[in-house]
C-alpha positions in Angstrom: 0.0 0.0 0.0 1.5 3.3 -1.0 1.8 6.0 1.6 -0.3 9.0 0.7 1.2 12.4 0.2 4.1 14.0 -1.7 7.6 12.5 -1.6 10.1 13.9 1.0 13.8 14.7 0.8 16.4 12.5 2.5 20.2 12.8 2.4 22.3 10.4 0.3 23.7 8.6 3.4 20.2 8.1 4.8 19.1 6.9 1.3 21.8 4.2 1.4 20.9 3.1 4.9 17.2 2.9 4.1 17.8 1.1 0.8 20.0 -1.5 2.6 17.4 -2.1 5.2 14.7 -2.6 2.5 16.9 -5.0 0.6 17.7 -7.0 3.8 13.9 -7.3 4.4 13.3 -8.6 0.9 16.3 -11.0 1.0 15.8 -12.2 4.5 19.6 -12.0 4.9 22.3 -9.5 5.5 22.8 -7.0 2.6 25.0 -3.9 2.6 24.8 -1.0 0.1 28.1 0.3 -1.1 29.3 2.8 -3.8 25.9 4.6 -3.9 26.2 7.4 -6.5 23.8 9.6 -8.3 24.0 9.1 -12.0 24.2 12.4 -13.9 21.3 13.5 -16.1 17.7 12.6 -15.8 16.0 15.9 -15.1 12.7 14.4 -14.4 13.7 11.2 -12.5 16.6 10.3 -10.2 18.9 7.4 -11.1 21.3 6.0 -8.5 24.0 3.3 -9.1 25.0 1.1 -6.2 26.5 -2.2 -5.3 24.6 -4.7 -3.2 26.9 -6.8 -1.0 25.7 -10.1 0.4 26.9 -13.6 1.2 26.3 -14.3 -2.5 28.8 -11.7 -3.6 28.7 -8.2 -5.1 26.0 -7.1 -7.5 25.8 -3.8 -9.4 22.2 -2.4 -9.5 20.3 0.7 -10.4 17.7 2.6 -8.3 15.1 4.7 -10.2 13.4 7.2 -7.9 11.0 10.1 -8.2 12.8 13.3 -7.1 11.2 14.6 -3.9 8.8 17.5 -4.6 8.9 17.2 -8.4 5.9 18.6 -10.2 5.9 16.0 -13.0 3.9 13.0 -11.6 4.4 9.6 -13.0 4.4 6.0 -11.7 7.4 3.9 -11.0 5.2 0.9 -10.9 4.0 1.6 -14.4 7.6 2.1 -15.7 8.6 -1.2 -13.9 5.7 -3.0 -15.7 6.6 -1.4 -19.0 10.2 -2.6 -18.8 9.0 -6.2 -18.2 6.6 -6.0 -21.1 9.4 -4.6 -23.3 11.8 -7.4 -22.3 9.1 -9.9 -23.3 8.8 -8.2 -26.7 12.5 -8.6 -27.4 13.5 -5.0 -26.7 16.9 -4.6 -25.1 16.2 -3.2 -21.6 17.7 -3.6 -18.1 16.1 -6.5 -16.2 13.8 -5.1 -13.5 14.0 -6.6 -10.0 11.7 -5.0 -7.4 9.3 -2.1 -7.2 8.2 -0.1 -4.1 5.4 2.4 -4.0 5.4 3.2 -0.2 6.8 6.7 0.0 7.9 6.1 3.5 10.7 3.7 2.5 12.9 6.1 0.5 10.9 9.3 0.6 9.6 8.6 -3.0 8.4 5.7 -5.1 11.2 3.7 -6.7 12.3 0.4 -8.3 15.5 -1.5 -8.6 16.9 -2.9 -11.9 20.1 -4.5 -13.2 23.1 -2.3 -14.0 23.9 -2.3 -17.7 27.5 -1.6 -18.5 28.0 1.0 -21.2 27.8 4.7 -22.1 24.9 7.1 -22.5 26.6 10.4 -23.3 25.6 11.3 -26.9 28.6 13.5 -27.5 30.9 10.6 -26.9 28.9 8.4 -29.2 29.0 10.9 -32.0 32.6 12.0 -31.7 34.8 9.3 -30.1 36.7 7.0 -32.4 36.0 3.9 -30.2 32.3 4.3 -31.0 32.6 4.5 -34.8 31.2 0.9 -35.1 28.3 1.9 -32.9 27.6 4.9 -35.1 27.5 2.6 -38.1 25.2 0.1 -36.5 22.8 2.2 -34.4 20.4 3.4 -37.1 19.3 -0.1 -37.9 19.5 -1.2 -34.3 17.3 1.7 -33.1 14.8 1.1 -36.0 14.5 -2.5 -34.9 14.1 -1.5 -31.2 11.4 1.0 -32.2 9.5 -1.6 -34.2 9.6 -4.0 -31.2 8.4 -1.3 -28.9 5.5 -0.6 -31.2 4.6 -4.3 -31.2 4.2 -4.6 -27.4 0.8 -5.9 -26.6 -1.3 -3.2 -25.0 -3.8 -5.8 -24.0 -1.5 -7.0 -21.2 -3.4 -6.6 -17.9 -0.6 -4.6 -16.2 -0.7 -2.1 -19.1 -4.4 -1.5 -18.8 -3.8 2.0 -17.4 -2.4 3.1 -20.8 -5.8 2.7 -22.5 -8.0 3.5 -19.5 -8.6 7.1 -20.7 -8.4 6.6 -24.4 -9.6 9.6 -26.5 -11.7 9.4 -29.6 -9.5 12.0 -31.1 -6.7 11.0 -33.5 -3.3 10.4 -31.8 -2.0 13.5 -33.4 -4.9 15.7 -32.4 -4.8 14.3 -28.8 -1.1 15.1 -28.5 -1.5 18.7 -29.7 -4.5 19.1 -27.3 -2.5 17.7 -24.4 0.5 19.9 -24.9 -1.4 23.0 -25.7 -3.3 22.5 -22.4 0.0 22.2 -20.5 1.4 25.2 -22.3 -1.5 27.4 -21.5 -1.3 26.4 -17.8 2.4 26.9 -17.2 4.0 29.4 -19.6 5.1 32.5 -17.7 5.5 34.7 -20.8 4.4 34.9 -24.5 6.0 32.7 -27.1 4.7 33.8 -30.6 6.7 31.1 -32.4 5.0 28.4 -30.3 1.6 29.9 -31.0 2.3 29.8 -34.7 3.4 26.2 -34.5 0.1 25.2 -32.8 -1.7 26.7 -35.7 0.6 24.9 -38.2 0.1 21.6 -36.6 -3.7 21.8 -36.3 -3.9 22.7 -40.0 -1.9 19.7 -41.1 -3.0 16.8 -38.7 -1.8 13.5 -40.2 -4.5 11.1 -41.1 -2.9 8.0 -39.6 -5.0 6.2 -37.0 -2.7 3.3 -36.1 -2.2 3.1 -32.3 0.6 1.3 -30.6 2.7 1.8 -27.5 4.9 4.9 -28.0 8.1 5.1 -26.0 7.7 8.9 -25.8 11.4 9.8 -25.4 13.1 7.6 -28.0 16.4 9.3 -28.7 20.1 9.3 -28.3 20.7 10.0 -24.6 18.1 7.5 -23.6 20.0 4.4 -24.8 22.9 2.6 -23.3 25.5 1.7 -25.9 28.9 0.2 -26.3 31.4 0.1 -29.1 29.2 -2.5 -30.9 26.1 -0.4 -30.5 22.8 -0.6 -28.6 22.7 -2.4 -25.3 19.5 -1.0 -23.7 16.7 1.4 -24.2 16.0 3.4 -20.9 13.8 6.2 -19.5 10.3 5.0 -20.3 8.4 7.4 -18.0 6.8 9.2 -21.0 5.4 6.1 -22.7 1.8 6.2 -23.9 -0.5 4.9 -26.6 -0.2 6.9 -29.8 0.9 7.0 -33.4 4.2 5.0 -33.7 5.5 7.7 -36.1 5.7 9.9 -33.1 8.8 8.1 -31.9 10.5 8.4 -35.3 9.8 12.1 -35.5 11.1 12.6 -31.9 14.5 11.0 -32.8 14.8 13.7 -35.5 14.3 16.7 -33.2 17.3 19.0 -33.5 18.3 18.9 -29.8 18.9 15.1 -30.1 21.5 15.6 -32.8 24.0 17.1 -30.4 25.6 19.3 -33.0 25.6 16.7 -35.8 23.0 18.7 -37.8 23.9 17.1 -41.1 22.6 13.8 -39.8 19.1 14.7 -38.6 18.2 11.2 -37.3 19.8 11.4 -33.9 23.1 12.7 -35.3 23.6 9.3 -36.8 22.3 9.3 -40.4 19.8 11.0 -42.7 16.0 10.6 -42.1 15.6 8.3 -45.1 18.0 5.6 -44.0 16.3 5.5 -40.5 12.8 5.4 -41.9 13.7 2.7 -44.4 15.3 0.6 -41.7 12.1 1.0 -39.6 10.0 -0.1 -42.6 12.0 -3.3 -42.9 11.9 -4.1 -39.2 8.2 -3.2 -38.7 6.9 -4.3 -42.1 4.8 -1.1 -42.3 5.3 2.0 -44.5 6.4 5.3 -43.0 4.4 8.3 -44.2 7.2 10.9 -44.7 4.8 13.8 -44.4 3.5 12.4 -41.1 7.1 11.9 -39.9 7.8 15.6 -40.7 4.6 16.6 -38.8 5.7 14.6 -35.7 9.2 16.1 -36.0 7.7 19.6 -35.8 5.4 18.5 -33.0 8.5 17.0 -31.2 10.3 20.3 -31.3 7.2 22.1 -29.9 6.8 19.5 -27.1 10.5 19.8 -26.1 10.1 23.6 -25.9 7.1 23.1 -23.5 9.0 20.5 -21.5 11.8 23.0 -21.1 9.4 25.5 -19.7 8.0 22.9 -17.3 11.5 21.9 -16.1 12.5 25.6 -15.6 9.4 26.2 -13.5 10.2 23.2 -11.3 13.4 25.1 -10.4 12.0 28.7 -10.2 9.0 27.6 -8.0 11.4 25.9 -5.6 10.3 22.3 -6.0 13.8 21.2 -7.0 16.7 23.5 -7.0 18.8 22.6 -10.0 21.1 24.4 -12.4 20.3 21.8 -15.0 16.5 22.5 -14.8 17.1 26.3 -14.7 19.3 26.2 -17.8 16.7 24.3 -19.8 14.5 27.3 -19.7 17.0 29.2 -21.9 16.8 26.4 -24.5 13.3 27.3 -25.5 14.7 29.9 -27.9 16.6 27.2 -29.8 13.4 25.3 -30.5 11.6 28.5 -31.5 14.2 29.1 -34.2 14.0 25.5 -35.4 10.2 25.6 -35.5 10.2 28.8 -37.6 12.5 27.1 -40.1 10.6 23.9 -40.2 7.2 25.5 -40.7 8.3 28.1 -43.2 6.3 27.9 -46.4 
């Protein structure tokens, strides 16, 4: 039974002590937590790496936890169940172990999963010589992963929450409605470029009605990779039912190219190579105009998310230079949107 109320802050040392006690209770045997360290990144969720030490040896694990006081509400239980469903569908993901929804244990809901060795920093992937083979392999690997994500069975009982509030609107119209509602509620100042983009999107809604699971944040930066390429897809908290082309457009958002602007699909290749690889993996055609629409929508959504993250800082929920700096990035998306929607 989850404890009611908002999550509360605890120190890292207390976090380690409480986590060890919780693991001991689950194992019914002595367990120590060592090398507990916050993993950089993850503006909306906390990720901690640690080593569990027991009579059976040392095991590297990951803790996924809601930041105390964060204004973006989501469910660790749902992310936990999604990862299990993804593994069953053949998606490369970390193996999940245990989930805890009682806020009294660690001050916030959390789950524990396996540690996957590898790198996540996009700039290393796109620049370091050691990852040249990964750069060559990832377009097809990511296309295959996306196709498998979109094949996950939404009828699984533990995923029923995803379709509980299904809208009769098309996936595209529903997504624009959702983000315009967020934008109207949170923006502290006018953004004419975003207003123009809302109009552009509504005038060109794609006709596709196919609905699948959408990862929601499918991009470089949310995958673990090694020199050989993809090792795991991570950060599933934005997953939802929708148009699968949404994930393809999202990968092409300018911010996820990390400076490799001549390769719009994640800084790895051109759009056509990625779309063609997805078509082979999913055995469905990709509507290029719909993909462009979702790329525009993705840039708009990221701008609004940056405003959300900035307000999390400015309103004192979570004090973070990273969150504060995201507010300044809205201007980058505004310029990109003006260029994408011109003509």
